Backbone as JSON Lines, residues from 0, in Angstrom:
{"i":0,"aa":"X","n":[0.82,-1.18,0.06],"ca":[-0.09,-0.08,0.05],"c":[0.86,1.31,0.08]}
{"i":1,"aa":"X","n":[0.6,2.18,-0.94],"ca":[1.46,3.37,-1.01],"c":[1.21,4.3,0.28]}
{"i":2,"aa":"X","n":[2.33,5.1,0.44],"ca":[2.03,5.99,1.59],"c":[1.47,7.5,0.97]}
{"i":3,"aa":"X","n":[0.48,7.88,1.58],"ca":[-0.13,9.13,1.08],"c":[0.18,10.3,2.11]}
{"i":4,"aa":"X","n":[0.47,11.47,1.34],"ca":[0.72,12.59,2.27],"c":[-0.18,13.84,1.88]}
{"i":5,"aa":"X","n":[-0.8,14.44,2.83],"ca":[-1.84,15.52,2.44],"c":[-1.2,16.8,2.79]}
{"i":6,"aa":"X","n":[-1.04,17.68,1.85],"ca":[-0.41,18.93,2.06],"c":[-1.53,19.96,1.63]}
{"i":7,"aa":"X","n":[-1.16,21.28,2.15],"ca":[-1.96,22.31,1.6],"c":[-1.93,22.54,0.11]}
{"i":8,"aa":"X","n":[-3.03,22.71,-0.49],"ca":[-3.15,22.93,-1.99],"c":[-2.33,24.13,-2.46]}
{"i":9,"aa":"X","n":[-1.66,24.0,-3.55],"ca":[-0.96,25.08,-4.23],"c":[-1.31,24.98,-5.59]}
{"i":10,"aa":"X","n":[-1.65,26.22,-6.28],"ca":[-2.14,26.04,-7.55],"c":[-1.53,25.26,-8.59]}
{"i":11,"aa":"X","n":[-0.04,25.24,-8.41],"ca":[0.92,24.52,-9.35],"c":[0.89,23.09,-9.24]}
{"i":12,"aa":"X","n":[0.12,22.6,-8.18],"ca":[-0.01,21.1,-8.1],"c":[-0.85,20.57,-9.31]}
{"i":13,"aa":"X","n":[-1.7,21.29,-9.78],"ca":[-2.51,20.86,-10.93],"c":[-1.66,20.69,-12.22]}
{"i":14,"aa":"X","n":[-0.62,21.6,-12.25],"ca":[0.35,21.54,-13.34],"c":[1.17,20.06,-13.26]}
{"i":15,"aa":"X","n":[1.32,19.62,-12.01],"ca":[2.23,18.5,-11.95],"c":[1.33,17.12,-11.88]}
{"i":16,"aa":"X","n":[0.01,17.26,-12.08],"ca":[-0.84,16.09,-12.17],"c":[-0.89,15.53,-13.47]}
{"i":17,"aa":"X","n":[-1.02,14.14,-13.59],"ca":[-1.29,13.54,-14.75],"c":[-2.91,13.39,-14.76]}
{"i":18,"aa":"X","n":[-3.44,14.38,-15.11],"ca":[-4.88,14.51,-15.15],"c":[-5.75,13.47,-15.81]}
{"i":19,"aa":"X","n":[-6.67,12.88,-15.15],"ca":[-7.62,12.15,-15.84],"c":[-8.3,12.74,-16.99]}
{"i":20,"aa":"X","n":[-8.67,11.96,-18.01],"ca":[-9.25,12.46,-19.43],"c":[-10.41,13.62,-19.01]}
{"i":21,"aa":"X","n":[-11.34,13.01,-18.13],"ca":[-12.53,13.86,-17.86],"c":[-12.17,15.24,-17.27]}
{"i":22,"aa":"X","n":[-11.06,15.22,-16.49],"ca":[-10.51,16.5,-15.76],"c":[-9.98,17.46,-16.84]}
{"i":23,"aa":"X","n":[-9.18,16.8,-17.82],"ca":[-8.7,17.63,-18.85],"c":[-9.81,18.31,-19.68]}
{"i":24,"aa":"X","n":[-10.96,17.59,-20.0],"ca":[-12.06,18.13,-20.82],"c":[-12.69,19.14,-19.99]}
{"i":25,"aa":"X","n":[-12.95,19.0,-18.7],"ca":[-13.49,20.02,-17.9],"c":[-12.71,21.34,-17.76]}
{"i":26,"aa":"X","n":[-11.42,21.12,-17.44],"ca":[-10.55,22.28,-17.29],"c":[-10.43,23.01,-18.53]}
{"i":27,"aa":"X","n":[-10.43,22.27,-19.65],"ca":[-10.17,22.96,-21.05],"c":[-11.34,24.07,-21.24]}
{"i":28,"aa":"X","n":[-12.47,23.98,-20.51],"ca":[-13.57,24.8,-20.71],"c":[-13.47,26.15,-20.09]}
{"i":29,"aa":"X","n":[-12.3,26.37,-19.43],"ca":[-12.06,27.6,-18.73],"c":[-10.93,28.31,-19.43]}
{"i":30,"aa":"X","n":[-11.11,29.61,-19.53],"ca":[-9.94,30.4,-20.25],"c":[-8.6,30.26,-19.56]}
{"i":31,"aa":"X","n":[-8.56,30.37,-18.14],"ca":[-7.46,30.18,-17.54],"c":[-7.6,29.54,-16.03]}
{"i":32,"aa":"X","n":[-7.68,28.24,-16.23],"ca":[-8.1,27.44,-14.89],"c":[-6.94,27.57,-13.94]}
{"i":33,"aa":"X","n":[-5.84,27.86,-14.22],"ca":[-4.76,28.07,-13.26],"c":[-4.97,29.37,-12.51]}
{"i":34,"aa":"X","n":[-5.67,30.49,-13.15],"ca":[-5.87,31.63,-12.35],"c":[-6.98,31.41,-11.32]}
{"i":35,"aa":"X","n":[-7.86,30.59,-11.76],"ca":[-9.05,30.14,-10.84],"c":[-8.37,29.26,-9.69]}
{"i":36,"aa":"X","n":[-7.47,28.48,-9.87],"ca":[-6.74,27.7,-8.91],"c":[-6.08,28.68,-7.96]}
{"i":37,"aa":"X","n":[-5.42,29.59,-8.43],"ca":[-4.67,30.6,-7.63],"c":[-5.65,31.27,-6.73]}
{"i":38,"aa":"X","n":[-6.86,31.54,-7.14],"ca":[-7.88,32.29,-6.35],"c":[-8.37,31.13,-5.18]}
{"i":39,"aa":"X","n":[-8.63,30.01,-5.81],"ca":[-9.11,28.96,-4.79],"c":[-8.21,28.63,-3.69]}
{"i":40,"aa":"X","n":[-6.89,28.58,-4.03],"ca":[-5.85,28.55,-3.02],"c":[-6.0,29.51,-1.82]}
{"i":41,"aa":"X","n":[-6.47,30.69,-2.1],"ca":[-6.69,31.69,-1.04],"c":[-8.07,31.74,-0.41]}
{"i":42,"aa":"X","n":[-9.09,31.05,-1.13],"ca":[-10.58,31.26,-0.88],"c":[-10.87,30.39,0.39]}
{"i":43,"aa":"X","n":[-10.6,29.11,0.43],"ca":[-10.98,28.23,1.41],"c":[-9.96,27.11,1.69]}
{"i":44,"aa":"X","n":[-10.24,26.33,2.7],"ca":[-9.33,25.28,2.96],"c":[-9.27,24.3,1.8]}
{"i":45,"aa":"X","n":[-8.04,24.0,1.43],"ca":[-7.82,23.08,0.24],"c":[-6.5,22.39,0.43]}
{"i":46,"aa":"X","n":[-6.42,21.17,-0.27],"ca":[-5.36,20.21,0.0],"c":[-5.09,19.44,-1.22]}
{"i":47,"aa":"X","n":[-3.86,18.91,-1.28],"ca":[-3.5,17.87,-2.26],"c":[-2.85,16.67,-1.67]}
{"i":48,"aa":"X","n":[-3.46,15.58,-2.22],"ca":[-2.95,14.25,-1.71],"c":[-1.82,13.71,-2.67]}
{"i":49,"aa":"X","n":[-0.75,13.54,-2.0],"ca":[0.5,13.0,-2.82],"c":[0.68,11.55,-2.48]}
{"i":50,"aa":"X","n":[0.9,10.87,-3.56],"ca":[1.29,9.38,-3.33],"c":[2.86,9.38,-3.42]}
{"i":51,"aa":"X","n":[3.34,9.17,-2.21],"ca":[4.9,9.1,-2.07],"c":[5.63,8.49,-3.22]}
{"i":52,"aa":"X","n":[6.56,9.14,-3.76],"ca":[7.35,8.86,-4.8],"c":[6.69,8.89,-6.3]}
{"i":53,"aa":"X","n":[5.36,9.1,-6.36],"ca":[4.68,9.15,-7.58],"c":[4.14,10.49,-7.82]}
{"i":54,"aa":"X","n":[3.69,11.38,-6.93],"ca":[3.11,12.53,-7.26],"c":[1.77,12.9,-6.75]}
{"i":55,"aa":"X","n":[1.15,13.88,-7.22],"ca":[-0.2,14.2,-6.76],"c":[-1.26,13.34,-7.25]}
{"i":56,"aa":"X","n":[-2.19,12.87,-6.5],"ca":[-3.2,11.95,-6.81],"c":[-4.51,12.87,-6.94]}
{"i":57,"aa":"X","n":[-4.74,13.91,-6.09],"ca":[-5.9,14.65,-6.32],"c":[-5.79,15.92,-5.48]}
{"i":58,"aa":"X","n":[-6.5,16.92,-5.91],"ca":[-6.65,18.19,-5.03],"c":[-8.06,18.45,-4.81]}
{"i":59,"aa":"X","n":[-8.42,18.87,-3.62],"ca":[-9.67,19.24,-3.19],"c":[-9.76,20.31,-2.28]}
{"i":60,"aa":"X","n":[-10.92,20.98,-2.17],"ca":[-11.11,22.08,-1.42],"c":[-12.61,22.42,-0.94]}
{"i":61,"aa":"X","n":[-12.77,23.39,-0.2],"ca":[-14.1,23.7,0.31],"c":[-14.3,25.17,0.35]}
{"i":62,"aa":"X","n":[-15.38,25.6,-0.16],"ca":[-15.79,27.11,-0.44],"c":[-17.0,27.27,0.42]}
{"i":63,"aa":"X","n":[-16.82,28.25,1.38],"ca":[-17.99,28.48,2.14],"c":[-19.15,29.18,1.63]}
{"i":64,"aa":"X","n":[-20.35,28.63,1.75],"ca":[-21.56,29.3,1.13],"c":[-22.25,30.1,2.18]}
{"i":65,"aa":"X","n":[-22.34,29.44,3.41],"ca":[-22.9,30.21,4.7],"c":[-22.53,29.39,5.7]}
{"i":66,"aa":"X","n":[-22.77,29.78,6.96],"ca":[-22.4,28.97,8.26],"c":[-22.84,27.66,8.04]}
{"i":67,"aa":"X","n":[-22.0,26.72,8.26],"ca":[-22.28,25.4,8.24],"c":[-22.39,24.65,6.98]}
{"i":68,"aa":"X","n":[-22.38,25.39,5.82],"ca":[-22.56,24.72,4.58],"c":[-21.35,25.15,3.63]}
{"i":69,"aa":"X","n":[-20.79,24.04,3.03],"ca":[-19.73,24.27,2.15],"c":[-19.8,23.52,0.95]}
{"i":70,"aa":"X","n":[-19.28,24.19,-0.25],"ca":[-19.24,23.51,-1.51],"c":[-17.76,22.98,-1.69]}
{"i":71,"aa":"X","n":[-17.71,21.69,-2.23],"ca":[-16.6,20.92,-2.18],"c":[-16.3,20.82,-3.85]}
{"i":72,"aa":"X","n":[-14.93,20.91,-4.13],"ca":[-14.47,20.61,-5.38],"c":[-13.33,19.72,-5.28]}
{"i":73,"aa":"X","n":[-13.12,18.97,-6.47],"ca":[-12.06,17.83,-6.43],"c":[-11.63,17.67,-7.89]}
{"i":74,"aa":"X","n":[-10.36,17.7,-7.99],"ca":[-9.54,17.55,-9.35],"c":[-8.78,16.28,-9.11]}
{"i":75,"aa":"X","n":[-8.93,15.08,-10.0],"ca":[-8.13,13.99,-9.73],"c":[-7.14,13.6,-10.92]}
{"i":76,"aa":"X","n":[-6.21,12.98,-10.58],"ca":[-5.06,12.49,-11.52],"c":[-5.37,10.98,-11.67]}
{"i":77,"aa":"X","n":[-4.63,10.43,-12.69],"ca":[-4.69,9.06,-13.0],"c":[-4.33,8.26,-11.76]}
{"i":78,"aa":"X","n":[-3.48,8.67,-10.81],"ca":[-3.12,7.98,-9.72],"c":[-4.37,7.47,-8.92]}
{"i":79,"aa":"X","n":[-5.52,8.22,-9.0],"ca":[-6.74,7.88,-8.21],"c":[-7.2,6.48,-8.73]}
{"i":80,"aa":"X","n":[-7.01,6.2,-10.03],"ca":[-7.47,5.12,-10.73],"c":[-6.55,3.93,-10.36]}
{"i":81,"aa":"X","n":[-5.26,4.21,-10.14],"ca":[-4.23,3.19,-9.7],"c":[-4.42,2.74,-8.35]}
{"i":82,"aa":"X","n":[-4.84,3.64,-7.42],"ca":[-4.97,3.3,-6.11],"c":[-6.3,3.77,-5.59]}
{"i":83,"aa":"X","n":[-7.46,3.11,-6.09],"ca":[-8.78,3.67,-5.71],"c":[-9.18,3.51,-4.21]}
{"i":84,"aa":"X","n":[-8.78,2.4,-3.6],"ca":[-9.23,2.12,-2.29],"c":[-8.39,3.03,-1.29]}
{"i":85,"aa":"X","n":[-7.11,2.97,-1.51],"ca":[-6.3,3.87,-0.73],"c":[-6.71,5.38,-0.78]}
{"i":86,"aa":"X","n":[-7.0,5.9,-1.98],"ca":[-7.39,7.23,-2.15],"c":[-8.76,7.47,-1.43]}
{"i":87,"aa":"X","n":[-9.82,6.5,-1.55],"ca":[-10.99,6.65,-1.01],"c":[-11.04,6.69,0.63]}
{"i":88,"aa":"X","n":[-10.21,5.77,1.1],"ca":[-10.0,5.77,2.61],"c":[-9.39,7.09,3.11]}
{"i":89,"aa":"X","n":[-8.37,7.64,2.41],"ca":[-7.82,8.82,2.67],"c":[-8.82,10.02,2.67]}
{"i":90,"aa":"X","n":[-9.68,9.93,1.73],"ca":[-10.59,11.11,1.44],"c":[-11.63,11.07,2.51]}
{"i":91,"aa":"X","n":[-12.11,9.79,2.76],"ca":[-13.06,9.68,3.91],"c":[-12.66,10.27,5.28]}
{"i":92,"aa":"X","n":[-11.41,10.04,5.53],"ca":[-10.82,10.5,6.9],"c":[-10.78,12.03,6.69]}
{"i":93,"aa":"X","n":[-10.33,12.58,5.55],"ca":[-10.32,13.99,5.31],"c":[-11.61,14.63,5.49]}
{"i":94,"aa":"X","n":[-12.6,14.03,5.0],"ca":[-14.03,14.51,5.07],"c":[-14.56,14.56,6.44]}
{"i":95,"aa":"X","n":[-14.34,13.62,7.16],"ca":[-14.67,13.56,8.62],"c":[-13.98,14.75,9.38]}
{"i":96,"aa":"X","n":[-12.67,14.9,9.15],"ca":[-11.91,15.99,9.75],"c":[-12.38,17.28,9.38]}
{"i":97,"aa":"X","n":[-12.54,17.45,8.14],"ca":[-12.95,18.79,7.61],"c":[-14.33,19.26,8.15]}
{"i":98,"aa":"X","n":[-15.25,18.3,8.25],"ca":[-16.5,18.47,8.78],"c":[-16.47,19.06,10.33]}
{"i":99,"aa":"X","n":[-15.68,18.43,10.89],"ca":[-15.33,18.72,12.36],"c":[-14.75,20.0,12.45]}
{"i":100,"aa":"X","n":[-13.66,20.33,11.72],"ca":[-12.83,21.65,11.79],"c":[-13.74,22.76,11.27]}
{"i":101,"aa":"X","n":[-14.6,22.51,10.22],"ca":[-15.39,23.6,9.72],"c":[-16.71,23.84,10.39]}
{"i":102,"aa":"X","n":[-17.14,22.82,11.27],"ca":[-18.27,22.76,12.09],"c":[-19.47,22.82,11.02]}
{"i":103,"aa":"X","n":[-19.05,21.86,9.87],"ca":[-20.22,21.87,8.65],"c":[-21.27,20.8,9.11]}
{"i":104,"aa":"X","n":[-22.49,21.25,8.77],"ca":[-23.55,20.27,8.83],"c":[-24.05,19.87,7.48]}
{"i":105,"aa":"X","n":[-23.43,20.5,6.38],"ca":[-23.62,20.13,4.99],"c":[-22.44,20.34,4.16]}
{"i":106,"aa":"X","n":[-21.96,19.3,3.43],"ca":[-20.92,19.4,2.35],"c":[-21.63,19.07,1.07]}
{"i":107,"aa":"X","n":[-21.5,19.8,0.03],"ca":[-22.11,19.48,-1.19],"c":[-21.17,19.67,-2.35]}
{"i":108,"aa":"X","n":[-21.46,18.92,-3.51],"ca":[-20.68,18.98,-4.61],"c":[-21.58,18.73,-5.85]}
{"i":109,"aa":"X","n":[-21.16,19.24,-7.0],"ca":[-21.76,18.84,-8.25],"c":[-20.86,18.07,-9.07]}
{"i":110,"aa":"X","n":[-21.42,17.02,-9.76],"ca":[-20.43,16.19,-10.51],"c":[-21.2,15.96,-11.95]}
{"i":111,"aa":"X","n":[-20.52,15.91,-13.02],"ca":[-21.0,15.73,-14.38],"c":[-21.79,14.42,-14.37]}
{"i":112,"aa":"X","n":[-22.98,14.5,-14.79],"ca":[-23.84,13.19,-14.64],"c":[-23.4,12.15,-15.72]}
{"i":113,"aa":"X","n":[-22.6,12.51,-16.72],"ca":[-22.07,11.58,-17.65],"c":[-20.82,10.83,-17.06]}
{"i":114,"aa":"X","n":[-20.2,11.34,-16.02],"ca":[-19.18,10.84,-15.5],"c":[-19.16,9.85,-14.3]}
{"i":115,"aa":"X","n":[-19.5,8.57,-14.69],"ca":[-19.99,7.6,-13.6],"c":[-18.9,7.34,-12.69]}
{"i":116,"aa":"X","n":[-17.62,7.24,-12.96],"ca":[-16.52,7.0,-12.15],"c":[-16.47,8.13,-11.07]}
{"i":117,"aa":"X","n":[-16.8,9.26,-11.45],"ca":[-16.75,10.36,-10.5],"c":[-17.89,10.46,-9.47]}
{"i":118,"aa":"X","n":[-19.18,9.9,-10.1],"ca":[-20.26,9.87,-9.35],"c":[-20.08,8.7,-8.23]}
{"i":119,"aa":"X","n":[-19.55,7.66,-8.71],"ca":[-19.25,6.54,-7.75],"c":[-18.26,6.97,-6.58]}
{"i":120,"aa":"X","n":[-17.31,7.72,-7.09],"ca":[-16.26,8.16,-6.08],"c":[-17.06,9.06,-5.03]}
{"i":121,"aa":"X","n":[-17.79,9.94,-5.45],"ca":[-18.48,10.95,-4.51],"c":[-19.4,10.0,-3.57]}
{"i":122,"aa":"X","n":[-20.14,9.05,-4.07],"ca":[-20.96,8.3,-3.42],"c":[-20.18,7.3,-2.35]}
{"i":123,"aa":"X","n":[-18.97,6.9,-2.74],"ca":[-18.13,6.3,-1.78],"c":[-17.59,7.18,-0.69]}
{"i":124,"aa":"X","n":[-17.67,8.41,-0.93],"ca":[-17.32,9.37,0.25],"c":[-18.54,9.65,0.95]}
{"i":125,"aa":"X","n":[-19.71,9.01,0.78],"ca":[-20.95,9.28,1.55],"c":[-21.64,10.53,1.06]}
{"i":126,"aa":"X","n":[-21.45,10.97,-0.11],"ca":[-22.35,11.84,-0.69],"c":[-23.4,11.21,-1.36]}
{"i":127,"aa":"X","n":[-24.69,11.75,-0.98],"ca":[-25.89,11.19,-1.54],"c":[-26.5,12.07,-2.74]}
{"i":128,"aa":"X","n":[-27.0,11.41,-3.85],"ca":[-27.55,12.33,-4.85],"c":[-28.78,13.03,-4.38]}
{"i":129,"aa":"X","n":[-28.98,14.21,-4.8],"ca":[-30.22,14.98,-4.36],"c":[-31.07,15.3,-5.59]}
{"i":130,"aa":"X","n":[-30.42,15.34,-6.69],"ca":[-31.15,15.82,-7.92],"c":[-30.23,16.06,-9.04]}
{"i":131,"aa":"X","n":[-30.8,16.41,-10.25],"ca":[-30.13,16.82,-11.39],"c":[-30.11,18.17,-11.81]}
{"i":132,"aa":"X","n":[-29.21,18.89,-11.97],"ca":[-29.05,20.2,-12.32],"c":[-29.03,20.2,-13.82]}
{"i":133,"aa":"X","n":[-30.03,20.55,-14.51],"ca":[-30.06,20.39,-16.05],"c":[-29.29,21.73,-16.61]}
{"i":134,"aa":"X","n":[-28.51,21.35,-17.66],"ca":[-27.75,22.33,-18.31],"c":[-26.81,23.21,-17.38]}
{"i":135,"aa":"X","n":[-26.27,22.54,-16.23],"ca":[-25.47,23.27,-15.31],"c":[-23.96,23.66,-15.7]}
{"i":136,"aa":"X","n":[-23.5,22.56,-16.36],"ca":[-21.98,22.61,-16.78],"c":[-21.64,23.78,-17.58]}
{"i":137,"aa":"X","n":[-20.35,24.04,-17.58],"ca":[-19.86,25.06,-18.57],"c":[-20.23,24.8,-19.92]}
{"i":138,"aa":"X","n":[-20.32,23.47,-20.36],"ca":[-20.69,23.07,-21.78],"c":[-22.19,22.91,-21.81]}
{"i":139,"aa":"X","n":[-22.88,23.16,-20.9],"ca":[-24.43,22.83,-20.91],"c":[-24.84,21.45,-20.56]}
{"i":140,"aa":"X","n":[-23.92,20.74,-20.03],"ca":[-24.13,19.32,-19.61],"c":[-24.95,19.39,-18.28]}
{"i":141,"aa":"X","n":[-25.59,18.23,-17.95],"ca":[-26.33,18.04,-16.79],"c":[-25.27,17.62,-15.62]}
{"i":142,"aa":"X","n":[-25.56,18.11,-14.45],"ca":[-24.74,17.76,-13.28],"c":[-25.62,17.17,-12.22]}
{"i":143,"aa":"X","n":[-24.96,16.34,-11.35],"ca":[-25.84,15.89,-10.19],"c":[-25.32,16.52,-8.93]}
{"i":144,"aa":"X","n":[-26.28,17.01,-8.16],"ca":[-26.03,17.68,-6.88],"c":[-25.95,16.44,-5.94]}
{"i":145,"aa":"X","n":[-24.84,16.42,-5.11],"ca":[-24.78,15.47,-4.13],"c":[-24.34,16.18,-2.82]}
{"i":146,"aa":"X","n":[-24.75,15.52,-1.69],"ca":[-24.34,16.16,-0.4],"c":[-24.23,15.05,0.67]}
{"i":147,"aa":"X","n":[-23.41,15.42,1.52],"ca":[-23.36,14.65,2.84],"c":[-23.79,15.56,3.97]}
{"i":148,"aa":"X","n":[-24.55,15.14,4.89],"ca":[-25.1,16.01,5.97],"c":[-24.84,15.25,7.36]}
{"i":149,"aa":"X","n":[-24.7,16.1,8.37],"ca":[-24.68,15.57,9.73],"c":[-25.96,15.36,10.51]}
{"i":150,"aa":"X","n":[-27.07,15.97,9.83],"ca":[-28.3,15.95,10.63],"c":[-29.36,15.14,9.8]}
């Protein structure tokens, strides 16, 4: 089992990732996704999971909406597919810790409805689907709203 290290997110971690194909497609829809990443680095708590000796597996973060409610984002590399169980276990621990640290009663995220692997990953992290957001994506694609709540 590989050793994972969780470090504070830095925008340039995305440049170091061997991004999964759906991440490349998603990020290509933005004029300058690295500028967005720079802003995200300042905006809310965010982290990168590194597989020791192999590089970054994923970056994720949380954006406050209002007290107790946070929007989650996640960008994954091919290492997530190489080490799915290890990555999911680490992400579950991180979610529990961040819920406690942020005093969150709701974490939510949106996932492209066509990307079944990402939907399964979110559900493995105990996010439950709540509904479909029609034409929500930058390309007009449908997204699924998922949430995990403490109440």
